[in-house]
N, C-alpha and C positions, 0 to 999 in steps of 0.2 A: 446896120438904117439902122437909125436912132428914132427911140420911144421915149416919149414920154409919158414918166410914171407920178406918182403922189406918196409918197410917203403915206405908212402907216399913220400916224398922228395927226396927218394932215387929211387924211382921208375921214378919220372917228371924229374931227372935227366938225369936217362937212356934214355929214352924216348928225350930228349934234347942229348945228344948224337946222335942218330940214325940220327934223323930229322935234322945234318950237312951234312950228305951227303951229294955228290957234285949231283947226282939227281934229290934230291931235294928242294936244298937250292936254285936257281933262277930260274926263266921261266917265262914265258908267260901263262897270260889262263885267256877266253871270262865268262865272270859274267855280272850279275844285282846290279848294284848299288841300295841300301835299305839306309832306315835312318839315310841317309848325316847328320852330325852337325860341326860344326867348334870348334872348344874352344882351349882360350891359341896360336891362330894361327895352330894346329894339329887338323887335317880333321881327323874324325873317323865315324866309314858306316861299312852299313854288305858287302857284298856280296854274295846272293844270284843264286839259280837255280833251273826252276821251270821245272817243266812236262807241252810241249807244248799242248797234249792233253785235260785233265785235270789243266791246271793252278798252278794247287795247288806247293809249296817249296818244292822242293826234295834235297837239300842241300842247307848250309848254315854258310859262316863265317865270326868269325868278321877281318874284316881291320883297318889299318890305314895308315895317310901317315904325317910325323915330319913335322911343319912348315919352317923344311930348306926347302923344298922336295914342299909344299903345293904350296905357294904365286906362283912360277915357274909353275911345271904343271897345277894348274888351268887355270893361262894365259893362255899357251900354248894351251890347249885345248880351251876355251874358243872363243881366236880369230879365231882360224882357224873353229871350226863347227859352230860359232855363238848362241853357245846354253849352260848357267849356266848350271854348272858342279853339278848336285842334285842327288838328287833319280831318279831312275824311266829308267836311263841310264842304256841301252847293252854296255860296253868296254872291249875294250884289255890295262891290264894290264899286268906290267913288277910282278913277287911277290918272296919277299923267306918268308922262315918261321924263324917264331918267338915261340918256344919254353918256356914259365918263369916257372920256381920251384911256383911261388902262387896267376899267374893271367891267368896262363892255355895257352893252343893255339890260336895263331892269325895272320894274313898279315905283310906281310908291306912291301906296294905300293912305288915303287920307279923310273917308271913312264907309260905315258900314251899315247896310241896310240889311235891319234885323229882322225884317218881314220873310228874305227868304234862306230858311234855316237849314234843313238837315239836303246838304247834297249826293247825288249818285249813290253814293259811296256809300256814307251811312245809311241811307233809305236799303241798298242792296243787305245792309252786314245786318242791320235790322229785320229782313223780313226773314233772309236765312233761319235766326236765328227765332224767329218767331214760329217757323213751318217746322225745323227740326224739336222744337219743345213742341206744337204739335202730334207732332207725330211719337214723340214720347222720349226720341235720341238722342237727346242734347245731355243728357246725361248717366248715357254707358259706360264708356271708355270712363269714368271717373270712378263708378261701381264699382269696375274688376278690384279685386285683390293687388295687394303688393309683394311680394314676396319678402320674409325677414330681410336677405340681404339681393339685390339686385345686379348679378356681376356680368351677366350673358348679355349683352347691350347689340342690339342692330341697330345700326344708324342711315338714317337716311340725308340724304348732303353731297354736297359735291364736293367731288374730289382733292379738288386743289383749293378748294374753299381754305381760308385764314382762320374764318371761326370753327368750322370739322379739325384741325392740324390742331387748335387750341384747343379743343372735347376734348383731343383726344391725348395730347399730352398732360393736362390736367389732371385727366382722366385716368392716366398712366404712372402718373410722376405726383402718388397723393405721399404726402407726411406720414399717414397710418401705414404703409404698403400691402394695400390691404388688395389685391387682384382681380383685375376686371379684364374681361373677355369681348373685341371687339366687332364686330362685323361691319363694312360698313357696302351697305345698298347702295352705292351713286347714281344721281339725280337732278335736273334741270332744276335751278331753286329760283331764276326768273325769266321771265319773256312769257309768248304763248306758250310753250310747252312744261310748262312750270307743272299744273297740275297733273294732266293725263301724263307725268314724265314718276311724281310723284306714287299716284294708285298704281300705276307698273310695279314701283321699287316694292310696295305695304304689298300689292300679290306677292313676290317674291316670297318676306319673311314670313307670310300669312302660311305658303306650303311648308316649310318648314318651322311653323311657331315655334315648336318642343321642345329646339334647340337653345329660343331665346327668353327671358325676365322680360323685357323691353323693350318698349323702341322708342327711339329721340330724332324725331329729326328738325336738325341747324340747321339756320343760317346768319351771317354775317349784319350785322343791321345797312341801312342804305335806308334813301328815299318812300316814304311812304305810299309814294306813287306806284313804288315796286315793287309792291308787299300784295298788292290786291289780290293776285293769285291766291295768296293764305282765305280771301272771304271766298269765298267758293261750294256751293252745295255741296256737289258730288264726293270732291276733296273730304268736307264736316262728317256723308255718311257713311267712308269709307274710316275717317279716325275715329267717329262714334260706336260703329258696327265692332271697331278690331277685336283679335280677342286676347292681343296682350297690354297692359296699360302701354299711356302714351308720353311722353311727354313733350313741350313747344318751347320749343329755342329758337324762336326765327325773327327778333327784329330788337330793338333799347327796349327801356322800360315804358314807354310813350308813345310805341305804336300796342296794338288789339287789334283782334283777326278774328272772326270766326274759328279759325283752327285750335287758336288760345283757347277757346269758348269751351271745345270737346275735347279739345284733350285731356287727359287723367291730370297732365298736372302742369300748367305753366311760369316760366321762369324768362327774363329779360335775354338774357342772350346763351348760346353758346358755351360759357363756362359759369358757366350762372347754369346747368344742366349738371355737368360737371358734378360742379360742385353742390348740389341736391344726392347727387349718386350718392357722394363723396361721406357727407352727412349721415345720410342712409345709413350707409357701410359704417359708418362711424359709432353709433350708435347703434345695431348691433353689435358690434364689437365690443363696443364700452359694459352693454349689457348681459352677454359674454360671460364678460371679464369678470365682473359684478358676479356675475353665477360661480368664477369658478374660483375667485375671492372666496365666495361663503359657503361650498362645498370643500377647502383649504379647511375651511374655523371649520366648522363641523365636524368635519375628521378629527382633527385637532381634538379638540375639544370630548369629542366620544372618544379618542385614544390619548386625552386626560383622566378620562374618566371609568376605564376598563385600567389603564395603571394606578387608580386607587383600588379597585374590586379588585384587582388581582394583589394588589398590596397585601388589601386587609383578608383574604382570600390566605392570600400566604401564610397570612400571624395565626389567622386563627383553622388551620390547615391539621396542624400535631396536638392543638387541642383537643379539637373538636376527633381527631382516631384517637387519642387518649381517652377520651368518652367513649369513645368507640369497645376499647377492646378492654376497657374495663365489661361495661353496661356483656359483650358477647360473655367473657372471662362467667360475669356470674348465672349466663343462661347455660354457660356451657355446664356450672359446674350444676346446678336444678338439674340440668339434664340429666346428668353423672351418676346426682343419688335418685333421681328416680328411676334409672333405665334397671336396678337390679328389682325392681319391685315391682317391674311391670316386667318384668322379663317370670317374673317366679308368677304371678297370674296370670300371664299369658303358655307357661308350663304346664299350672298346673287344668287351665280349662281345655288346654293339648290332653293331656292324660284323659280329661272326662272324660272329652268327645273318644279319644281313641278308645275308652274299653263302649263307649256305646252302642262305636261302629264293629268289635270285635264282639258286642253280643248283638251286634243285630245280624253281623255274616253269621257265626255262627245258627244262627235260629236260620236265616235264609240257607244258608248250605245243610242245612240238614231235611227242610222241606224238600229241595230242588233234591236231592241226596237217594228221601223218601220214591217223591216223585218218578226217581229214573228207574231207583229199583220192580217198582210196579208196573213201570215199564216194559221194561225187561224180561223179568216174568211174564209179561201176557207177549211178547215177541216170543220169546222159548215154550210155553205151549203155541202159538201158529204155528211154529217151526217143525215140533216135532208129528202138532198133526196133521201140516202137506210135508213128510220127510216120504223118499220111495217105499222104503224098508215098512210104513207102517204100512200103505198104500199095499205090500208085497201080501204082509200077513192078512190084509182083509179076503187074499185070490186070487191076485189081480197076479198079470205075468210079467218080463219086459222080454220085445224079441231085439238084437241087434246083431246088426250085420256088417261086420269090418270095424267092432267095437262102437257100431253108433245108434241107436235107433233107431227101429223103423217103424212110420206111422202109417205108410203108403203100399199096400199091396204090389199097388203100378210098378212099382218099385227094383220087384223083382224077375229075375231069370230063373232061368233055368240049371239046376245046378249050383246055386249061390248056398252056400253053407250056412245057418244062420246056427246063434244061443239064443236060448231062450231059459229067463234066468225068474226062478222064483225063492219063494220068503225064505228056503231053504234048497240051497242045490240047485242047478243051472242041468240043461240038456242040451244037445248036438244035432242038428235036421236038415236035410238036401230037398231043395227045391222039386218037385218032380214036372 
């Protein structure tokens, strides 16, 4: 079956003729600017429309302001609004349709209504920043102290992203040979799941916060409209309250998000994040090298001074030793001359002390001997008075049985032989 068909070029030409209809040729529209960039004086951008409830992009169109109109329109817009013309603005623009057979559909902007100023994205960003300031948390992460060298890096990025590969490659291949230890916590970096995915990654890092020095959130460049997820209040609160300093490297220089405002450090790109860490480490290394050089220099100076002092001491020791020997010899001779005098004096004093002690000993012995003689005489008289012979001479007698004195008559029995002793002689008797 033979079906008639047009070539793509013929079809595009028909579309171009249809779009030349007056009803769509020139009109005013409301949209948000995204991915604004200037090249050779021409301004290229995207016009987007977002769902007010979900925040997702529902319409998008490429647009251009040619150089012969852009300079005037930008000056007029910025002078009346006080704000630079760029991404994230809600604008009212006069457009005409341009459809090229090769380059496709785009809009030509011929006028901008300056009274239509900040768009939803910018207003939302400003509202979030205002809220964070009122809550007093916008600067909390920025106020965290950084370690001297941040070598243990937790990375939040898409696993296969080119930006992550560039970051890791630059960090580990630094010219100074500084060791960095990176750990990837994968997250979705664009689309509706960006915010919950990054928050989940941050919570996993927080569970092991003692293992890391900092967190790096990186994403390669892209259209500004794709960075809307980083203008999120919940994500900003997590980053602002995070216990580790956070580096934000999620876009190009022209992009600035709420995440950039609350992070400790904001850099342009993932490679710039790596460069920042390397520069900080190299600064610490330079300081360490300078301190090391200073220590070596101080040690060298101390060694030189010690050698000089040792040389001085080595040269003075013999002379000092000789002086000491001379002084001690003189003292020794003085002592040797004084010894006989001191010895004679000590001997004479000892003799006097000995004579005095001898005299005292004689006196003490004489008095003690006299007392002892008197005591012996007294005891002799007592013994004489108490002796049995003296008692017997006074008329008493002793009765003995078997050589023992009898003092109790009840101890005697009939027939016992007793001996009675008198002062002169003794007799035997029998108990009847």
